Backbone as JSON Lines, residues from 0, in Angstrom:
{"i":0,"aa":"M","n":[98.59,151.02,121.78],"ca":[97.27,150.82,121.06],"c":[97.47,151.75,120.1]}
{"i":1,"aa":"T","n":[97.63,151.48,118.94],"ca":[97.67,152.51,117.92],"c":[96.24,153.27,117.12]}
{"i":2,"aa":"A","n":[96.61,154.06,116.07],"ca":[95.16,154.48,115.89],"c":[94.16,153.38,115.22]}
{"i":3,"aa":"N","n":[95.19,152.73,114.65],"ca":[94.42,151.52,113.56],"c":[93.44,150.46,114.56]}
{"i":4,"aa":"R","n":[93.6,149.9,115.76],"ca":[93.58,149.83,116.84],"c":[94.34,148.6,117.28]}
{"i":5,"aa":"E","n":[95.7,148.25,117.19],"ca":[96.68,147.24,116.39],"c":[97.29,147.49,118.16]}
{"i":6,"aa":"A","n":[97.68,145.79,118.82],"ca":[98.37,146.2,120.24],"c":[99.91,146.69,119.85]}
{"i":7,"aa":"T","n":[99.97,147.33,120.69],"ca":[101.45,147.44,120.88],"c":[102.51,147.55,122.04]}
{"i":8,"aa":"I","n":[103.29,146.95,121.99],"ca":[104.4,146.89,123.39],"c":[105.88,147.55,122.97]}
{"i":9,"aa":"R","n":[106.7,148.11,123.69],"ca":[107.67,149.08,124.19],"c":[108.88,147.94,123.77]}
{"i":10,"aa":"V","n":[109.94,148.14,122.91],"ca":[110.86,146.7,123.32],"c":[112.51,148.11,122.86]}
{"i":11,"aa":"A","n":[113.25,147.68,123.45],"ca":[114.87,148.34,122.97],"c":[115.52,147.09,122.87]}
{"i":12,"aa":"V","n":[115.71,147.97,121.58],"ca":[116.55,147.17,120.47],"c":[118.43,147.88,120.34]}
{"i":13,"aa":"A","n":[119.42,147.29,120.16],"ca":[120.89,147.52,120.08],"c":[121.77,147.28,118.77]}
{"i":14,"aa":"G","n":[122.65,147.91,118.56],"ca":[123.47,147.1,118.01],"c":[124.39,147.01,117.84]}
{"i":15,"aa":"P","n":[125.64,147.11,117.34],"ca":[126.87,146.62,117.64],"c":[127.61,147.65,118.58]}
{"i":16,"aa":"E","n":[127.08,148.85,118.25],"ca":[127.45,149.73,119.13],"c":[127.12,150.17,120.62]}
{"i":17,"aa":"H","n":[126.02,149.04,121.04],"ca":[125.21,149.42,122.26],"c":[124.09,150.47,122.39]}
{"i":18,"aa":"R","n":[124.44,151.23,121.17],"ca":[123.09,152.4,121.9],"c":[122.05,151.86,121.6]}
{"i":19,"aa":"L","n":[120.86,152.24,122.25],"ca":[119.82,151.32,122.75],"c":[118.7,152.31,122.02]}
{"i":20,"aa":"E","n":[117.45,151.96,121.67],"ca":[116.92,152.81,121.05],"c":[115.23,151.63,121.28]}
{"i":21,"aa":"A","n":[114.29,152.77,121.72],"ca":[113.23,152.18,122.56],"c":[112.2,152.32,120.88]}
{"i":22,"aa":"V","n":[111.57,151.52,120.97],"ca":[110.65,151.12,119.76],"c":[109.1,150.74,120.05]}
{"i":23,"aa":"D","n":[108.04,151.11,119.81],"ca":[106.81,150.48,120.25],"c":[106.37,149.7,118.56]}
{"i":24,"aa":"A","n":[106.54,148.47,119.23],"ca":[106.55,147.45,118.42],"c":[104.72,146.8,118.22]}
{"i":25,"aa":"V","n":[104.18,146.45,117.03],"ca":[102.99,146.47,116.79],"c":[103.28,144.53,116.8]}
{"i":26,"aa":"I","n":[101.71,143.95,118.04],"ca":[101.88,142.8,118.24],"c":[101.51,142.2,116.89]}
{"i":27,"aa":"D","n":[102.18,140.84,116.46],"ca":[101.18,140.17,115.25],"c":[101.38,138.77,115.86]}
{"i":28,"aa":"P","n":[99.96,138.57,116.08],"ca":[99.2,137.22,116.73],"c":[99.61,136.43,115.26]}
{"i":29,"aa":"G","n":[99.78,136.35,113.71],"ca":[100.12,135.43,113.09],"c":[101.53,135.25,112.84]}
{"i":30,"aa":"F","n":[101.98,136.11,113.34],"ca":[104.11,136.24,112.84],"c":[104.49,135.75,114.08]}
{"i":31,"aa":"N","n":[105.29,134.37,113.43],"ca":[106.36,134.84,115.2],"c":[107.64,134.29,114.71]}
{"i":32,"aa":"G","n":[108.49,134.85,115.42],"ca":[110.23,134.06,115.16],"c":[111.34,135.45,115.05]}
{"i":33,"aa":"F","n":[110.07,136.22,114.44],"ca":[111.33,137.41,114.58],"c":[110.78,139.19,114.66]}
{"i":34,"aa":"L","n":[111.34,139.58,115.68],"ca":[111.41,141.33,115.08],"c":[111.81,141.61,113.92]}
{"i":35,"aa":"T","n":[110.77,142.08,113.42],"ca":[110.48,143.11,112.27],"c":[110.99,144.94,112.53]}
{"i":36,"aa":"L","n":[111.69,145.26,111.7],"ca":[112.13,146.73,112.27],"c":[112.57,147.33,110.9]}
{"i":37,"aa":"P","n":[112.01,148.69,111.08],"ca":[112.14,149.31,109.72],"c":[113.37,149.99,109.02]}
{"i":38,"aa":"S","n":[113.04,150.32,107.88],"ca":[114.56,150.57,107.11],"c":[115.49,151.42,107.86]}
{"i":39,"aa":"Q","n":[114.76,152.5,108.09],"ca":[115.85,153.93,108.99],"c":[116.09,153.13,110.17]}
{"i":40,"aa":"L","n":[115.29,152.5,111.23],"ca":[115.96,151.93,112.52],"c":[117.06,150.89,112.03]}
{"i":41,"aa":"V","n":[117.14,149.97,111.23],"ca":[118.14,148.92,110.75],"c":[119.58,150.02,110.16]}
{"i":42,"aa":"R","n":[119.19,150.62,109.66],"ca":[120.81,151.53,109.37],"c":[120.87,152.8,110.52]}
{"i":43,"aa":"T","n":[120.49,153.14,111.54],"ca":[120.73,153.96,112.33],"c":[121.03,153.31,113.0]}
{"i":44,"aa":"L","n":[121.23,151.6,113.93],"ca":[122.13,151.22,114.34],"c":[122.93,150.23,114.38]}
{"i":45,"aa":"Q","n":[123.29,150.88,112.92],"ca":[124.17,149.61,112.39],"c":[124.32,148.54,112.1]}
{"i":46,"aa":"L","n":[123.11,147.78,112.78],"ca":[122.93,146.24,112.29],"c":[123.41,145.29,111.41]}
{"i":47,"aa":"P","n":[124.59,144.84,111.56],"ca":[125.27,143.41,110.82],"c":[124.08,143.06,109.58]}
{"i":48,"aa":"F","n":[124.63,142.7,108.73],"ca":[123.29,141.79,107.45],"c":[123.91,140.25,108.43]}
{"i":49,"aa":"V","n":[123.26,139.05,107.92],"ca":[123.49,138.2,108.01],"c":[122.94,136.89,107.28]}
{"i":50,"aa":"G","n":[121.65,137.46,106.09],"ca":[121.46,136.69,105.28],"c":[120.09,137.33,104.93]}
{"i":51,"aa":"H","n":[119.43,135.76,104.36],"ca":[118.09,136.41,103.79],"c":[117.26,135.46,104.38]}
{"i":52,"aa":"R","n":[115.96,135.23,104.76],"ca":[115.12,134.32,104.98],"c":[113.53,134.88,104.48]}
{"i":53,"aa":"R","n":[113.32,133.14,103.97],"ca":[112.04,133.1,102.84],"c":[111.08,133.06,104.12]}
{"i":54,"aa":"V","n":[109.99,134.28,104.05],"ca":[108.79,133.64,105.26],"c":[107.61,133.96,104.4]}
{"i":55,"aa":"Q","n":[106.72,133.21,105.01],"ca":[105.48,133.35,104.8],"c":[104.42,134.05,105.57]}
{"i":56,"aa":"L","n":[103.56,134.86,103.94],"ca":[102.88,136.29,104.65],"c":[101.55,135.09,104.87]}
{"i":57,"aa":"G","n":[100.85,136.4,105.62],"ca":[99.43,135.98,106.07],"c":[98.21,135.48,105.27]}
{"i":58,"aa":"D","n":[98.82,136.31,103.54],"ca":[98.33,135.75,102.3],"c":[98.5,134.52,101.61]}
{"i":59,"aa":"G","n":[99.17,133.63,102.08],"ca":[99.95,132.52,101.67],"c":[101.16,132.89,100.69]}
{"i":60,"aa":"R","n":[101.28,134.18,100.31],"ca":[102.63,134.94,99.62],"c":[103.79,134.07,100.35]}
{"i":61,"aa":"S","n":[104.93,133.79,99.51],"ca":[106.13,133.35,99.95],"c":[107.11,134.44,99.92]}
{"i":62,"aa":"I","n":[107.94,135.58,100.81],"ca":[109.07,136.5,100.03],"c":[109.93,135.78,101.28]}
{"i":63,"aa":"V","n":[111.05,136.46,100.46],"ca":[112.63,136.57,101.11],"c":[112.63,138.22,101.49]}
{"i":64,"aa":"L","n":[112.98,138.03,102.91],"ca":[113.4,139.84,104.09],"c":[114.99,139.28,104.06]}
{"i":65,"aa":"D","n":[115.56,140.47,104.19],"ca":[116.99,140.38,104.91],"c":[117.09,140.59,106.52]}
{"i":66,"aa":"L","n":[118.13,139.65,106.59],"ca":[117.65,138.96,108.09],"c":[119.27,140.38,109.01]}
{"i":67,"aa":"Y","n":[119.43,140.68,110.16],"ca":[120.35,141.21,110.84],"c":[120.12,141.05,112.09]}
{"i":68,"aa":"L","n":[121.36,140.89,112.51],"ca":[121.85,141.09,114.12],"c":[121.13,142.17,114.94]}
{"i":69,"aa":"A","n":[120.96,142.13,115.93],"ca":[120.25,143.01,117.01],"c":[120.14,142.04,118.69]}
{"i":70,"aa":"T","n":[120.44,143.52,119.4],"ca":[120.22,142.88,120.99],"c":[119.05,143.49,121.53]}
{"i":71,"aa":"V","n":[118.22,142.96,121.94],"ca":[117.05,143.17,122.47],"c":[117.29,143.44,124.15]}
{"i":72,"aa":"L","n":[116.62,144.22,124.28],"ca":[116.63,144.15,126.04],"c":[115.5,144.22,126.58]}
{"i":73,"aa":"W","n":[115.38,143.18,126.95],"ca":[113.99,142.22,127.17],"c":[113.77,142.08,128.67]}
{"i":74,"aa":"N","n":[112.75,142.21,129.54],"ca":[112.46,141.94,131.21],"c":[114.12,141.93,131.76]}
{"i":75,"aa":"K","n":[114.85,143.47,131.47],"ca":[115.86,143.8,132.11],"c":[117.01,142.98,131.55]}
{"i":76,"aa":"E","n":[117.14,141.8,130.67],"ca":[117.94,140.69,129.73],"c":[118.49,141.33,128.74]}
{"i":77,"aa":"E","n":[119.24,141.19,128.29],"ca":[120.02,141.82,126.75],"c":[119.77,140.47,126.06]}
{"i":78,"aa":"R","n":[118.84,140.02,124.91],"ca":[118.87,138.53,124.17],"c":[119.2,139.12,122.75]}
{"i":79,"aa":"E","n":[120.17,138.66,122.68],"ca":[121.2,138.9,120.77],"c":[120.25,137.25,120.01]}
{"i":80,"aa":"G","n":[119.78,138.64,118.85],"ca":[118.9,137.94,117.79],"c":[118.57,138.4,116.56]}
{"i":81,"aa":"L","n":[117.91,137.45,115.77],"ca":[118.08,137.78,114.17],"c":[116.84,138.72,114.45]}
{"i":82,"aa":"V","n":[116.68,140.13,113.34],"ca":[115.44,140.7,112.86],"c":[115.73,140.87,111.6]}
{"i":83,"aa":"L","n":[114.37,140.76,111.33],"ca":[113.95,141.3,109.68],"c":[113.42,142.81,109.56]}
{"i":84,"aa":"K","n":[114.17,143.46,107.89],"ca":[113.78,144.38,107.91],"c":[113.08,143.71,106.64]}
{"i":85,"aa":"P","n":[111.8,144.55,106.11],"ca":[110.88,144.45,105.21],"c":[111.12,145.41,104.42]}
{"i":86,"aa":"R","n":[110.46,144.92,102.86],"ca":[110.69,145.46,101.89],"c":[110.16,147.11,101.78]}
{"i":87,"aa":"V","n":[108.76,147.03,102.16],"ca":[107.77,148.39,102.64],"c":[108.4,148.19,104.27]}
{"i":88,"aa":"D","n":[108.4,149.18,104.82],"ca":[108.18,149.54,106.43],"c":[106.91,149.32,106.52]}
{"i":89,"aa":"H","n":[106.01,148.92,108.01],"ca":[105.24,149.01,108.38],"c":[104.45,149.77,109.05]}
{"i":90,"aa":"S","n":[103.77,150.92,108.59],"ca":[103.07,151.8,109.06],"c":[103.1,152.08,110.46]}
{"i":91,"aa":"S","n":[103.13,151.67,111.18],"ca":[103.61,151.35,112.39],"c":[104.86,151.31,113.1]}
{"i":92,"aa":"G","n":[105.86,151.15,111.99],"ca":[106.89,151.03,112.26],"c":[107.36,149.47,112.63]}
{"i":93,"aa":"C","n":[107.37,148.57,113.15],"ca":[107.74,147.59,113.67],"c":[107.16,146.54,114.17]}
{"i":94,"aa":"L","n":[107.63,145.33,113.93],"ca":[106.44,144.3,114.34],"c":[106.78,143.34,115.47]}
{"i":95,"aa":"A","n":[105.94,143.3,116.55],"ca":[106.98,142.02,117.42],"c":[106.66,140.69,117.62]}
{"i":96,"aa":"W","n":[107.23,139.62,117.7],"ca":[106.57,138.11,117.32],"c":[106.14,138.02,118.53]}
{"i":97,"aa":"I","n":[105.38,137.25,118.99],"ca":[103.9,137.43,119.88],"c":[104.88,136.02,120.67]}
{"i":98,"aa":"A","n":[105.45,135.1,120.96],"ca":[106.44,135.23,122.18],"c":[106.38,135.97,122.99]}
{"i":99,"aa":"I","n":[107.26,137.0,122.52],"ca":[108.02,138.24,123.51],"c":[106.74,138.77,124.44]}
{"i":100,"aa":"A","n":[105.69,139.18,123.46],"ca":[104.51,139.95,124.36],"c":[103.55,138.58,125.65]}
{"i":101,"aa":"S","n":[103.96,137.66,124.95],"ca":[102.98,136.21,126.16],"c":[103.91,136.17,126.94]}
{"i":102,"aa":"S","n":[105.66,136.09,127.13],"ca":[106.05,135.69,127.92],"c":[105.87,136.87,129.56]}
{"i":103,"aa":"C","n":[105.33,137.75,129.05],"ca":[105.36,138.55,130.16],"c":[103.98,138.9,130.66]}
{"i":104,"aa":"M","n":[102.67,137.83,130.04],"ca":[101.32,138.21,130.81],"c":[101.22,136.74,132.2]}
């Protein structure tokens, strides 16, 4: 739980060098499909850029974000997937897709 009373979950993320970084991700129930990582972590892990994705924000606006390939360690299994890098980093660091949190309940 953050100071702003946001629920969090710890997730381990790796790039092509297989260096794991543990991150506390804020669970955003209104956002699904991707893990959003801060710019610094994307650079540190040297995640490969794969393209762009248009996403719709909670206020209805549509924006384009950069997509990167990462490996997430979840329930002792490595899962490869796409992560988003926002133009402005979230104050809590990263946002987790709600499906990953609900799968452990």
